[in-house]
C-alpha positions as CSV (number, residue, x, y, z in Angstrom):
1,M,-13.5,-5.9,-8.0
2,A,-13.3,-9.3,-6.2
3,G,-16.5,-11.0,-7.4
4,N,-17.4,-8.1,-9.5
5,P,-19.8,-6.5,-7.0
6,H,-21.8,-4.4,-9.6
7,N,-24.5,-2.2,-8.1
8,L,-23.1,-2.4,-4.5
9,F,-24.1,1.3,-4.1
10,A,-27.2,2.4,-5.8
11,A,-26.7,6.1,-5.7
12,S,-27.4,8.3,-8.8
13,S,-27.8,11.9,-7.5
14,T,-26.0,14.3,-5.2
15,E,-28.7,13.7,-2.7
16,D,-28.2,10.0,-2.8
17,V,-24.3,10.4,-2.2
18,A,-24.8,12.9,0.6
19,K,-27.3,10.5,2.1
20,L,-24.6,7.6,2.0
21,L,-21.8,9.9,3.5
22,H,-24.1,11.4,6.1
23,V,-23.7,15.0,5.0
24,S,-25.9,17.5,3.3
25,P,-26.0,18.0,-0.4
26,G,-25.1,21.7,0.3
27,D,-21.9,20.5,2.1
28,I,-20.8,18.6,-1.0
29,N,-21.6,21.4,-3.5
30,H,-19.8,23.9,-1.3
31,L,-16.7,22.0,-1.4
32,L,-16.9,21.3,-5.1
33,S,-17.3,25.1,-5.7
34,R,-14.1,25.8,-4.0
35,I,-12.4,22.5,-4.9
36,S,-9.4,24.6,-6.4
37,K,-8.6,25.9,-2.9
38,Q,-8.8,22.7,-1.0
39,Y,-5.4,21.5,-1.5
40,V,-1.9,22.6,-0.2
41,E,1.2,21.1,-1.9
42,R,3.9,19.7,0.1
43,L,7.2,17.8,-0.7
44,R,8.5,14.8,1.3
45,K,11.9,13.5,1.1
46,K,11.9,9.8,0.1
47,P,14.8,7.3,1.5
48,D,16.6,7.6,-2.1
49,G,17.0,11.2,-1.5
50,S,14.3,12.2,-4.3
51,K,11.2,14.1,-3.4
52,R,7.6,13.0,-3.4
53,K,4.8,15.5,-4.0
54,L,2.0,15.2,-1.5
55,L,-1.3,17.1,-1.9
56,I,-2.8,17.8,1.6
57,P,-6.6,18.2,1.5
58,S,-8.4,20.7,3.8
59,K,-10.0,19.5,7.0
60,E,-13.4,19.6,5.4
61,L,-12.4,17.8,2.2
62,K,-10.3,15.3,4.1
63,L,-13.3,14.2,6.4
64,L,-15.6,13.8,3.3
65,Q,-12.8,11.6,1.7
66,R,-12.5,9.6,4.8
67,K,-16.2,8.9,4.5
68,I,-15.7,7.8,0.9
69,A,-12.8,5.7,1.9
70,S,-15.1,3.8,4.3
71,L,-17.5,3.1,1.9
72,L,-14.7,1.8,-0.6
73,N,-13.3,-0.1,2.2
74,T,-16.4,-2.4,2.1
75,V,-15.7,-3.5,-1.3
76,P,-14.2,-7.1,-1.1
77,M,-10.5,-7.2,-2.3
78,L,-8.8,-10.2,-3.8
79,S,-6.8,-12.3,-1.4
80,C,-3.3,-11.2,-3.2
81,V,-3.9,-7.6,-2.1
82,Y,-2.2,-6.5,1.2
83,G,-1.3,-2.8,1.1
84,G,-4.0,-0.6,2.4
85,V,-6.2,-3.6,3.7
86,R,-7.3,-3.8,7.2
87,H,-5.4,-6.3,9.3
88,K,-2.8,-6.9,6.8
89,S,0.7,-5.8,7.2
90,V,4.1,-6.0,5.3
91,I,4.9,-8.8,7.6
92,H,1.7,-10.8,6.4
93,N,2.7,-9.9,3.0
94,A,6.2,-11.2,3.3
95,K,5.4,-14.4,5.0
96,V,3.7,-15.6,1.7
97,H,7.1,-15.7,0.1
98,V,9.4,-17.3,2.6
99,G,11.5,-20.2,1.4
100,H,11.2,-20.5,-2.4
101,E,13.9,-21.0,-5.3
102,V,13.0,-17.8,-7.1
103,A,11.8,-14.5,-5.8
104,F,10.7,-11.8,-8.5
105,S,9.5,-8.3,-7.7
106,M,8.6,-5.2,-9.6
107,D,7.3,-1.6,-8.8
108,I,4.6,0.4,-10.9
109,E,6.4,3.7,-11.8
110,Q,4.3,6.8,-10.6
111,C,1.3,4.6,-9.7
112,F,-0.9,7.2,-8.2
113,P,-0.1,10.0,-10.9
114,S,-0.8,7.2,-13.6
115,I,-4.4,6.7,-12.2
116,G,-6.5,9.4,-14.0
117,P,-10.1,10.5,-13.6
118,A,-11.3,8.2,-16.4
119,M,-10.1,5.3,-14.3
120,V,-11.4,6.4,-11.3
121,K,-14.9,7.1,-12.7
122,S,-15.1,3.6,-14.3
123,I,-14.5,2.1,-10.8
124,F,-17.5,4.1,-9.3
125,Q,-19.4,3.1,-12.3
126,E,-18.8,-0.6,-11.6
127,L,-19.9,-0.2,-8.2
128,G,-23.2,1.0,-9.2
129,F,-23.2,4.7,-8.9
130,G,-25.1,6.6,-11.6
131,P,-23.4,9.1,-14.0
132,D,-24.1,12.3,-11.8
133,A,-22.8,10.5,-8.8
134,C,-19.7,9.2,-10.5
135,G,-18.8,12.7,-11.7
136,L,-19.2,14.0,-8.2
137,L,-17.1,11.4,-6.6
138,T,-14.4,11.6,-9.0
139,K,-14.1,15.2,-8.6
140,L,-14.0,14.7,-4.8
141,T,-11.1,12.0,-5.1
142,T,-8.8,13.2,-8.0
143,W,-7.0,16.4,-8.4
144,Q,-4.8,17.7,-11.4
145,G,-5.7,14.7,-13.5
146,Q,-4.5,12.0,-11.0
147,L,-5.0,10.4,-7.7
148,P,-3.3,12.7,-5.2
149,Q,-0.7,11.2,-2.8
150,G,-1.6,12.2,0.8
151,V,-5.4,11.7,0.3
152,P,-7.5,9.1,2.2
153,T,-9.2,7.7,-0.7
154,S,-6.2,7.2,-2.9
155,T,-4.9,3.9,-1.7
156,V,-8.2,2.1,-1.9
157,L,-9.1,3.5,-5.3
158,A,-5.6,2.6,-6.6
159,N,-6.2,-1.2,-5.2
160,L,-9.7,-1.2,-7.0
161,V,-8.0,-0.1,-10.4
162,L,-5.1,-2.4,-10.1
163,M,-7.3,-5.4,-9.5
164,R,-7.6,-5.8,-13.3
165,I,-3.8,-6.6,-13.1
166,D,-4.4,-8.8,-10.2
167,R,-6.9,-10.9,-11.8
168,R,-4.8,-11.6,-15.0
169,I,-1.9,-12.5,-12.8
170,L,-4.1,-14.9,-10.7
171,G,-5.1,-16.5,-13.9
172,L,-1.3,-17.3,-14.8
173,K,-0.9,-18.3,-11.2
174,K,-3.2,-21.2,-11.6
175,I,-1.4,-22.3,-14.8
176,H,2.1,-21.9,-13.6
177,G,1.9,-22.4,-9.7
178,F,3.7,-19.3,-8.2
179,N,2.9,-17.1,-5.2
180,Y,1.7,-13.5,-5.9
181,T,1.0,-10.6,-3.5
182,R,0.8,-6.8,-4.2
183,W,1.6,-4.1,-1.7
184,V,-0.1,-1.2,-3.5
185,D,2.3,-0.6,-6.4
186,D,4.8,-3.3,-5.3
187,L,4.3,-6.7,-6.9
188,A,6.1,-9.7,-5.5
189,F,6.2,-13.2,-7.0
190,T,7.9,-16.4,-5.6
191,G,7.9,-20.1,-6.7
192,G,10.3,-22.6,-8.7
193,M,12.4,-22.3,-11.7
194,R,9.4,-22.0,-14.1
195,L,8.9,-18.5,-12.5
196,L,11.9,-17.3,-14.5
197,K,10.4,-18.0,-18.0
198,I,7.3,-15.8,-17.3
199,R,8.8,-12.7,-15.9
200,K,8.6,-10.8,-19.2
201,L,4.9,-11.8,-19.5
202,L,4.0,-10.5,-16.0
203,Q,5.6,-7.1,-17.0
204,R,3.6,-7.1,-20.2
205,I,0.5,-7.7,-18.2
206,V,1.2,-4.4,-16.1
207,E,1.9,-2.4,-19.3
208,D,-1.1,-3.7,-21.1
209,E,-3.2,-2.2,-18.5
210,G,-1.7,1.3,-19.1
211,F,1.1,1.4,-16.4
212,K,4.9,1.3,-16.4
213,V,7.2,-0.9,-14.6
214,K,10.1,1.1,-12.8
215,P,13.3,-0.3,-14.6
216,G,15.5,-0.1,-11.6
217,K,13.0,-2.0,-9.3
218,V,12.7,-5.1,-11.5
219,L,14.6,-7.7,-9.4
220,T,15.2,-11.3,-9.6
221,M,16.5,-13.0,-6.4
222,M,17.6,-16.7,-6.3
223,A,17.7,-18.8,-3.1
224,G,21.5,-18.6,-2.9
225,E,21.3,-14.8,-2.6
226,R,19.3,-12.2,-0.2
227,Q,15.6,-12.4,-1.2
228,V,13.7,-9.1,-0.3
229,V,10.0,-8.7,-0.3
230,T,8.6,-5.1,0.8
231,K,12.1,-4.4,2.5
232,L,11.9,-7.7,4.5
233,V,14.3,-10.7,3.9
234,V,12.1,-13.9,3.1
235,N,15.0,-16.4,2.4
236,N,14.3,-18.9,5.4
237,Q,12.1,-16.6,7.7
238,V,10.9,-13.1,7.7
239,N,13.6,-10.9,9.1
240,L,15.0,-7.4,8.7
241,P,18.1,-7.1,6.6
242,R,21.4,-7.9,8.4
243,E,22.6,-4.3,8.5
244,K,19.3,-3.0,9.7
245,R,19.3,-5.5,12.8
246,K,22.8,-4.4,13.4
247,E,21.9,-0.7,13.3
248,I,18.9,-1.2,15.9
249,K,21.1,-3.4,18.1
250,D,24.0,-1.1,18.2
251,A,21.5,1.9,19.0
252,V,19.7,0.2,21.8
253,H,23.1,-1.0,23.3
254,T,24.5,2.4,23.2
255,Y,21.7,3.7,25.4
256,L,21.8,0.7,27.6
257,A,25.6,1.4,28.1
258,I,25.1,4.9,29.3
259,G,21.9,4.0,31.5
260,E,19.5,6.4,29.6
261,E,16.0,5.6,28.3
262,L,15.6,4.9,24.7
263,P,14.4,7.9,22.4
264,A,11.1,7.3,21.0
265,Q,12.6,6.7,17.5
266,V,15.0,4.0,18.8
267,A,12.3,2.5,20.9
268,G,9.9,2.4,17.7
269,R,12.7,0.7,15.7
270,M,13.2,-1.8,18.5
271,H,9.4,-2.6,18.6
272,W,9.4,-3.0,14.8
273,F,12.4,-5.4,15.0
274,R,10.3,-7.4,17.6
275,A,7.4,-7.7,15.4
276,V,9.4,-8.9,12.5
277,N,11.7,-11.2,14.5
278,P,9.9,-12.0,17.7
279,T,12.8,-14.3,19.0
280,V,15.6,-11.9,18.7
281,G,13.5,-8.8,18.9
282,E,12.2,-10.0,22.3
283,R,15.6,-10.7,23.8
284,L,16.6,-7.2,23.0
285,N,13.4,-5.7,24.4
286,K,14.0,-7.9,27.8
287,K,17.4,-6.1,28.3
288,V,15.6,-2.8,28.0
289,V,12.9,-3.7,30.5
290,A,15.5,-5.2,32.9
291,Q,17.4,-2.2,33.1
292,K,14.3,-0.1,33.5
293,R,13.8,-2.2,36.6
294,Q,17.3,-1.7,37.9
295,V,16.8,2.2,37.5
296,R,13.7,2.0,39.8
C-alpha cells in the first residue's frame, strides 16, 4: 500500500464488515452459504483469437463486491499505478513515456489467476481487518483459488497485491533514472540507454514476487522504430498506430461519401481517435458535424 496504511479499516467480525458495507450480517452469511451458486462462467474472445474465461457474479454478490471495491478504492495508490484508478486513462499512462531513447514493456502472464486467496487475505490483513473479517472478505472476492476476471473487486485487489512489485521497481528508478507505469498487468518503462542494462533485473523482480512474465510480450523498442505503450504510439506524441488511424478515417469517409449517419461503433472509434489525437481527430469530427448540418 502507498504509505503502508495499516489499520485503515478496523473491522474484526462479520458484524463489523456488514456495518462497513451497509448490509446486514444475515445478507453476508446468506451469500456465503450459497457461494458456489453465485457465479456463471462465460468465455470472451480476445483480440488475438484466444478466449478469456470470465466469472460473472450474481446481482446480489456483485452489489456486495462493488461496495467492497468502493472501500478498497479509498486506499492510496502509488503514482505509477494507472489501470483501474479513477481519473487516469491509457492516454495519461502513455503520456509519461513520450519521446525517449528506449521503451521497454512486459506483461504479467495470467495475472488474475496467479493471485490466490493467501495473497488477497494478506492485503486485507495489511489494511487492518481482523482474522474473521479477512477470511470473510477473501471468500467474497476470490473463487476457484484465484481472483476471478469479471468481478468488481479484482482489479483493485490486483493493484494492491502488485504494489510490492511497484515499490521495488520505484527503488530502482531512483538509482537508474527511468520512467515506470503499470496498467494492471502491463508494465512500461522508458528512458535512456541505461535502461537496456537492467531489463533482466526488472523481469526478475516480477518473478521474485511469484509471477511470470509473458515471453511474447517482452518488448524493447528503440527511438528509431515504433514505440508502443498500452497500444498507443509514444515516439513523439501519443497517437494511435498508423494503420488504426487509417481504418478509422476510411470508415468515416465511407459513410460521409454515401451521406449516411455514422453507426455507433464507427462514431465511437472516431471519438476515441479525437481523445488520443485531438488535432487530427477533431478535423475528422468537424467533417461529420458539417455534413449533419447540410442534411438538416
